[in-house]
N, C-alpha and C positions, 0 to 999 in steps of 0.2 A: 735440349729438346725433351729428354726423358723427364726432367723436372717439370716442364710445362705439361706434358702428357699426364704425369702423376697428379698434378694439381687439378687438371681438367677432369680426371677420373673421379677425384674426391668430390668435386662440385657436382658432377653428374649423379654420384651416389647419394649426395645430400638431397638433391632435387627429387630423386626417385623415391625417397623415404615417404613422401606424401604425394600420391597421385592426384589428389583433389584437395580443395579447400572450402571451408564453410565459415562464414562470418555471422556471429549472432550479437545483436545489440539489445541490451536489456536495462531495466530501470531499477534494479534492486542491488545497490552496492554492497549491502550487508551479506549477500550470498556470492559476491564476486570470487572470493578465494575458493569456496567449495565448487562453484561452477567451473572455474578454470581448471581445477584439479581433475574433475570428472571429464571435462572436454579433452584434456591431455590423454587420459586413459582410453576414452572412446576413440579419439583420433588415431592413436597408435594401433588399436585393434582393427580400425577400418581404413587404415592407410590414407587418412585424411587430416589435413591441418585445420584445426578449429580455432578461430580467433574470437575471443570474447571481449566485447566492449561494454563496460558498465557505466551508466550515467545516472545523474540524479542524486538525491540524498545530500550528503556532505561533500560531493565531488565538485560542486560549483557548476555543474553542467545540467542541461535540460534535454530530455529525450526528444521532444518535438523539434527543438531548434537543431539538434544534432542530425536528426533524420532529414530535415529540410535542407541542411547544408550538404549532406551526402547526396541527396537527390539532385540538387543543383550541380554537384560535381560529377554526376553520373557514376556514383560509387555507393549505391545502396547495399546494405547488408542482405544476406540470403534469408536470415530469420530476424525478425524484430518484434517489438511488443506494441500492441494497441490496448487501450483501456476500456473502450466502449463505443457506442454509436457514432459519436462525433469524430473519433479517430478513424473509424471505418470509412466515414464519408470522405475524409481527407485522402486516404490511401487506397480506396476500393479499386481503382483502375489497375493497380499492380499486385493485388492480393490473389493468391492461388486458392481455388476451390479445393478444400480438403475433405469433402464429404465421403469419399471412398476410402479414407484411411482407417486402419484397423482399430486405432485407439478411440474412434468416435463412439463405438458401441459400449465403451467402458465408462463414459462420463455422462452425467445428467446436466452439465453446465458448459457445453461448448458455445462458442460465439457463432450464432446463426443469423443469416439475413435471407429472407425470402426462401426459406427451406434449405438453404445451402450452408454448410459449415465452413467457416473461414478461420476460426481461432481455436487454438489448442490451449485450454485453461492451464495456466502455470501452476496454480494451487488454489485451495480454498483458504480464504483469510477472513479475519474478523477483528473487530475492535469494540470496546466499550471504554470505560475508564479503568485502566490497569491499576491495581492497588497492591501495596505492600501489606500482606495479611498480618505479619508480625507487628508492624507499627499500629495497625488498626486495633489489634488485640490489646496492645499496651495502652492505647488511648481509650479503650472501652467503647469502640465504635463497631456496631454490628453491620457487616456488609449488606445484609438483607434490607437495611433501611435506606440504602442508596438507590432509590428508584424514581425520585422526583426532585424538584427544586428545593422543597422544604427539607427533605432528608439530607441532601448534600449541603445545604446552608448550615444546618446544625452540626454536621460532621466536620466540615471545613473549619468552622469557628472554634469547635472544641479542640481539634488537632492544632490549629494555629496558636491557641493559648498554651500548648504544651510543647512547642517546637524545641525549646532549649532542652527540656527533659528527654525528648525523643531523638535529639541529635539531628534535627531537620533544618535545612536552609529555607525551605518553602513547603507548603502543603501540596502544591501541584507543580509538576514539571510540564510546561506548555510553551510552545514556540509560535510566534506570530510575526516574525520578520517577513519582509517581502519575499526573500528566498525560500522561506518555509511556508508559503501560502498553501501548499498541498495539505498541511495540517489543518489550517483554518478553513480555506475556501473549497477544499475537497472533503476531508473527513468530518470536521466539525459542522460544516454546512449541511451534511447529510442528515444531521439531527433534525434540522428544520424540514427536510424533505420527507423523511421516512419514519421518524420515531413515533411509536405507538400505532402504526398502521399495519394492516395485514400484509404479509409478504407478497410483493408484486404490486401493491396498491400504488398507482401513479397519480392519484388525484391531486395531491398538493404540488407535485412536480409539474403536472400538466397545467395547473392553474398558474403557477409562477412563470412557466414558459409562455403563457398567454398574457402575462402582465397582470394577473389577478392575485391580489395579496390578502391573506387572512390576517387581519391586524392583530387579533388576539394571539394567534399562534406565533407570529413574528415577535410580539412584545415579550411573550414568555421565553422565546428563544434568546432574545437579547438579554434577559435576566440571567440565563445560563452562561452566555458568553462573558457577561460582566462578572459573574461569580468565579469563573475559571481564571480570568485575568486578575481579579482582586487578590487571589491567593497564590498566584504564580510568582516565582522569582523574576523580578523585573528585568534583570540582565539577560537571563535565558529567554524570557518572553519577547523582548524587543530586538535583541541582536544575536541570540543563540542559534547555532546550527543544529543539525540532527545529533551529532556526537555529544554536544553540550546538553541537549534536552534529555536524551536517553541515558547519558552518563550520570546525570544527577540522580535519576531514579535507581540506576544500577548500584550506585555508591551509597544508597540508603539515605540520601539527602532530601528526598521528596517522598511523600506518602502515596501520591497518585501520578500517573503518567498518561498523557493524551497521545497514545500510539496503539498499534495493533500487535498481533502475535508475531509479526515479522521481526520484532526486536528480540526474539528468543536467542538467535545467534549472538547478539550483543550481550545478553545476560550471561550466556555460557562463557563468552570471552572474558567477561568481567568477574567470573567465578562467584556469582551471587549465591548466597546460601538461604536467603529469606524466602518465605512462601509468598506466592503472588497469584492473582486471578483477575477476572474482569467483572465489573459491575456495570449495569446499564448507564447510559447517559441520562442525566436528570434535567432534560431541556424543557420539561413541561410541568405544570402544576399537578396534573394527574400522574399516577404511578404508571411507569412503563417497564415491563419485566422482560427485557430482551436486549440483545446486542446486534450490531450490524455485521452480517456474514454474507459473503458471495465469492465468486471467482473474480478477483480484482483486475486481472490482466491476462492477455492471451498472446501466445506466440503465433505469428503469421508468417507465411512463406512468400517471398518476393517472386512473382510469376515471371519476372524477366531474368531471374538468376540462371547462371550456367550450371548450378550445382543443386538443382531441385531434388534429384533422387536422393542425394546424401543428406540434404536438409530434412526431407521427409523421414528418412531412416533415423536421423538423430532424434527426432520427436518420438517416433514409435519405440525406440530403444529405451527412452526414459520410462515408458509405461510397461514394457514387456521384458526387460532384462533385470536381473538381480542388481547389477551395478547401477542401473538407472534409478531403480527404486531406492537403493541405499543412498544415492546422492540426494534425491528429493527429500526423503524423510529423515534420515539420520544425519547427513552432512549439512544440508541446507535448512533442516528443521521445519520443513513445510508440511502442511496438511494436504495429502494427495487428493486430487479431484477424480480419481479413477477407482472403480469398484473392485478391480482385481488386486489392488495393492493392499496387503494386510498389515504392513508395518505401520507403527504409530509413532509420531514424533515424541521426543522426550521432554521438550520444552514445556514449562508450566502454563504459559499463556496459550500455546497451541492446544494443550489439553483442555484448557478452560473453554476455548472456542468450540472444540468438539463436543464438550458437555452441553453447552448452550444449544448447539445445533441439534444434538441428539434429543433434547427435550422439546424441540420445536419452537424455542423462544428466540426467534431471530427476526430482524428487520432488513429490508432491502438496501442495496446501494443504488441510489438514483442520481448521484452528483454528476456522473459522466454523461447524462443527457443534456448537460449544459456544455458549451464549448470551452476548450482550454483557455482561450483568450478571455472569455467572460469570467471564468473562475479566477484566473491568475492576474489579469490586468484590471478587472473591474471590482470584483469582490475582495481579492487579496489585499489591496491597499486600504479598503474600508476597515477590515479587521485590524490591519496594522495601525491605522490612525487611532482606533479605539484602544488598542493595546498601549500605545505610547502616550495616551492622554490628549492627543491633538483634537479629538472629538469626544463628546460624552455619549451616554446611552441614547438619549433622545435623537441626537444627530446620527448615531449608528443606525437606528431604526429608520430615520428619514432617508439616509443614503441608500440603505439596503432596499427599501421600498421603491425608491426612484430607479435603482438599477434594474429591477424587474419590469417596472412600468415602461422604461425607456429602451429595454433590451432589443426590441425589434424595430426601433425607429432610427 
């Protein structure tokens, strides 16, 4: 009996260690370790068990599908991620109005609908074409020439002719498999939507949503996609996952990487020593002097959660505590979206994004105005077919145009 009571007491003590629990599902596996470490520290300080579920990237899982499965099972997380208007439409009935939260006054990029704040911006992120500055210097390529199709065509051809000398396997590290459609049908697709336009200009996006296609812009964009695919490692391009794509660049095997500043933790883990920065996408004949910068995703709170108070505290503490700031900036390497945070990330690509943003040379993110299904299931396979050689550029243009024209039918 004494043994039973002792065991029962131990179990009770263990259970009492955490009076509450919070579950957070997010889509950035590259920060999984840092986020879990912070969650453990915060949880201990707040007598709360925090469970982190990371999906996407190279995990072989999809955030949307995981959330749908959890919703069907009646087991939604307390905090989860939405990427934009289409995600909001899907989950709006269970999203908590966060307008009264303290952090709202400290950011210029919250997710708002009809004047109400629903989303906590996870970070500010950006991408152009990441380049290995040391390789470009050895090849005699000036990054300032990388502003249009002609500049990139000449640079890629020159570097390609020096691959052996430079120790490269390919000029570009690019992934276009079906599982990596977020690289093509999200990030690359945004070149068609936003490149060269004033920040916030939705004209091209709205036209495409209405089935109206600018043939000249689409043709130039197809030239850009063709150029990237031509100079990419075919194995990485057609079957490579996130780790393969980012790893090739980190190992100095590719001069360019089609990713954003979120790869800084990967660069740190790989102990890269070369200099790197972003150049604009060259998706047009005319020069475009800017990169794509925005708040890419937002934490939202489930309004059916039994742990709303602690979920809200978790978000506020990211912004207003030294430990939260350190996690975001130093450990996760993110660019904070909050004016009160003075720490700056050490990653070279994040520094490059900040420099472009500070100079006002940025373009919008408009890809999330299209549904996830349209991007992943309609556009993704078109890019994949072009990458594998199943279709040529003319068919790529034809299929892309048809996708927009038929989108609402």
